[in-house]
C-alpha angles and dihedrals in degrees: 000000000000126000089245091054091051093048090050091047092050091050091050093048091048091049091049092047090050090054093047100042100027096232117121112229090249089061098041105039111100093012127124117261088247088090088074100031115088109241096245091057098047099088092051091044095053093042090054092043093052091046092050093047092046094048094037087225143070132197089231098068110131094016131108113219125193116230139148126267132193128238124210090256091057098254118134127221137173122265134172117239123207124195133213129162 
């Protein structure tokens, strides 16, 4: 893949994420994932994240799991998460 292809792909992904989550790239880039994780799910998310990073594995690799995400306007919607370490 060329550098131009990767830059174009990143721009397209950022534009799609902005449409889905409602955060412009300028507001979301460099921010913690908490901006798209509903507050009640954050402790479980970060506990699982730290465990997966510490163990360098997760039992969810290769699976898609439904969960809720948060839009900029505060509404929640279902997304599918995929995991790879």
